[in-house]
C-alpha positions as CSV (number, residue, x, y, z in Angstrom):
1,G,-9.5,3.8,33.3
2,E,-10.1,6.8,31.1
3,I,-6.8,5.8,28.7
4,I,-8.2,1.7,28.4
5,D,-12.2,3.3,27.8
6,Y,-10.6,5.1,25.0
7,L,-8.2,2.6,23.5
8,I,-11.3,0.2,23.4
9,S,-13.7,2.9,21.7
10,K,-11.2,3.0,18.6
11,F,-11.0,-0.7,18.8
12,N,-14.5,-1.7,19.4
13,R,-15.8,-1.0,16.1
14,F,-13.4,-3.3,14.9
15,V,-13.9,-6.5,17.1
16,G,-17.5,-5.9,17.3
17,D,-17.5,-7.2,13.6
18,E,-17.5,-10.6,13.7
19,V,-15.9,-11.1,10.3
20,I,-13.0,-8.8,11.7
21,R,-12.7,-9.8,15.0
22,N,-12.1,-13.8,13.4
23,I,-9.3,-12.6,11.3
24,V,-7.7,-10.4,13.8
25,G,-8.4,-12.5,17.1
26,Q,-6.2,-15.8,15.9
27,R,-3.9,-16.6,18.4
28,Q,-1.3,-17.6,15.2
29,M,-1.1,-16.1,12.1
30,A,-2.5,-18.3,9.6
31,L,-0.4,-16.6,6.9
32,N,3.5,-16.6,6.6
33,F,4.3,-13.8,4.3
34,R,7.5,-14.4,4.6
35,Q,7.3,-17.9,3.0
36,M,5.2,-16.1,0.5
37,M,7.6,-14.1,-0.9
38,D,10.2,-16.2,-0.6
39,R,8.2,-19.2,-2.8
40,Q,6.7,-16.8,-5.0
41,Q,3.4,-17.4,-4.1
42,I,0.0,-16.0,-4.6
43,L,-1.6,-14.0,-2.4
44,L,-5.3,-12.1,-3.2
45,V,-7.3,-10.0,-0.7
46,N,-10.5,-8.5,-1.6
47,L,-10.8,-5.7,0.9
48,S,-14.0,-4.3,-1.0
49,K,-15.8,-1.6,0.7
50,G,-19.0,-3.0,-0.3
51,I,-18.6,-6.1,1.6
52,I,-16.5,-5.4,4.5
53,G,-17.2,-1.4,4.9
54,P,-14.7,1.3,4.4
55,E,-13.2,1.4,8.2
56,N,-12.7,-2.3,8.3
57,A,-11.1,-2.1,4.5
58,Q,-8.5,0.5,5.2
59,F,-7.9,-1.3,9.1
60,L,-7.3,-5.1,6.9
61,G,-5.2,-3.2,4.4
62,L,-2.9,-1.7,6.7
63,L,-2.3,-4.7,8.8
64,L,-1.5,-6.7,5.4
65,V,0.8,-3.9,4.1
66,Q,2.8,-4.0,7.7
67,R,2.5,-7.4,8.0
68,L,4.2,-7.9,3.8
69,L,7.2,-4.9,4.9
70,I,8.1,-6.5,7.9
71,A,8.4,-10.1,6.2
72,A,10.3,-7.9,3.5
73,L,12.6,-6.1,6.0
74,G,13.4,-9.7,7.5
75,R,14.4,-11.0,4.3
76,A,18.3,-8.9,4.8
77,D,19.4,-12.4,6.2
78,V,19.1,-13.5,2.5
79,A,21.8,-12.4,0.1
80,A,20.2,-9.7,-2.5
81,D,20.9,-12.4,-5.9
82,Q,19.1,-14.9,-4.0
83,R,16.1,-13.1,-2.9
84,P,13.1,-13.3,-5.4
85,D,10.9,-10.2,-6.2
86,F,7.5,-10.2,-4.6
87,M,5.1,-8.0,-6.2
88,L,2.3,-6.0,-4.3
89,Y,-0.1,-4.8,-6.7
90,V,-2.1,-2.3,-4.5
91,D,-5.7,-0.4,-6.3
92,E,-7.3,2.5,-4.7
93,F,-4.5,2.9,-3.4
94,Q,-5.3,5.8,-2.0
95,S,-7.3,4.2,0.9
96,F,-4.1,2.8,1.9
97,A,-1.6,5.7,1.4
98,T,-0.2,6.4,4.8
99,E,3.1,7.3,6.0
100,L,4.2,3.3,6.1
101,F,4.3,3.4,2.0
102,C,6.8,5.9,2.2
103,T,8.7,2.7,4.2
104,V,7.7,0.2,1.9
105,L,8.7,2.4,-1.1
106,S,11.8,3.2,0.0
107,E,13.2,0.5,2.0
108,G,10.7,-2.3,0.6
109,R,12.4,-2.1,-2.6
110,K,15.8,-3.1,-1.3
111,Y,14.6,-6.7,0.0
112,G,12.5,-7.5,-3.4
113,L,9.1,-6.1,-2.6
114,A,8.0,-4.1,-5.8
115,T,4.8,-2.3,-5.4
116,V,2.2,-1.5,-8.4
117,L,0.0,1.5,-7.2
118,A,-3.1,2.4,-9.1
119,N,-5.2,5.7,-7.7
120,Q,-7.5,7.6,-9.8
121,Y,-6.4,11.2,-8.4
122,L,-3.0,12.6,-7.3
123,T,-4.7,14.8,-4.9
124,Q,-6.3,11.8,-3.0
125,L,-2.6,11.3,-1.3
126,E,-1.1,13.6,1.0
127,Q,2.2,15.3,0.1
128,P,4.3,12.8,2.0
129,V,3.2,10.1,-0.1
130,R,3.3,11.7,-3.4
131,D,6.7,12.7,-2.6
132,A,8.0,9.6,-1.8
133,I,5.7,7.9,-4.9
134,F,7.6,10.6,-7.2
135,G,11.1,10.0,-5.1
136,N,11.2,6.3,-5.9
137,V,8.9,5.6,-9.2
138,G,10.7,3.1,-11.4
139,T,8.1,3.6,-14.0
140,C,4.8,5.8,-14.1
141,V,1.7,5.1,-16.1
142,S,-1.1,7.4,-16.5
143,F,-3.9,7.8,-18.9
144,R,-6.0,11.1,-19.4
145,L,-5.4,13.3,-17.1
146,G,-7.1,16.4,-15.7
147,I,-5.5,19.5,-15.4
148,N,-4.8,19.4,-12.1
149,D,-3.0,16.3,-12.0
150,A,-1.4,16.9,-15.3
151,Q,0.1,19.5,-13.9
152,I,2.0,17.9,-11.0
153,L,2.9,15.1,-13.6
154,A,4.2,17.4,-16.2
155,A,7.1,18.2,-13.1
156,E,8.2,14.5,-13.1
157,M,8.1,13.7,-17.4
158,Y,9.9,17.0,-18.5
159,P,11.1,17.3,-20.7
160,T,9.2,14.5,-22.5
161,L,5.8,15.6,-22.2
162,D,4.1,19.0,-20.8
163,A,0.9,19.7,-19.1
164,D,-1.5,19.8,-22.4
165,D,0.3,16.6,-23.3
166,L,-1.0,15.0,-20.5
167,V,-4.6,16.0,-20.6
168,N,-4.8,15.5,-24.2
169,L,-3.7,11.8,-23.6
């Protein structure tokens, strides 16, 4: 009984919200992520914290990322040269930056899932996620940086740029 009460208390804020309950409470998934990937379709998801709240935005974002990863991994039954690439763009990445993204970055690209991640400060990301990003990144774009971020990125951009170059962009 105590375990059930504990679990219910964790999910109550999501099922108590009518919008979230209507999204996650469906018997069947209306979106076929695998089909979207294979047909190169576009899915835009507005997870604005101002509209649905920060907890709901994070919860739905994590569910979407997990479903996309599962769909990408399911593409193992298609030859690599037959898999069209699928782009996942994540703005305000720090809101969804969990260990799940380590798998997305390391495993997803094998199955044609390419990612573009945007956030404002590297310190918003936990170290394992940051390590996964720099271990798997193909291209890094940065604009004017603070000194803390510049010092971290300077190691990634050595020997072409140093921390001073990055701060003075």
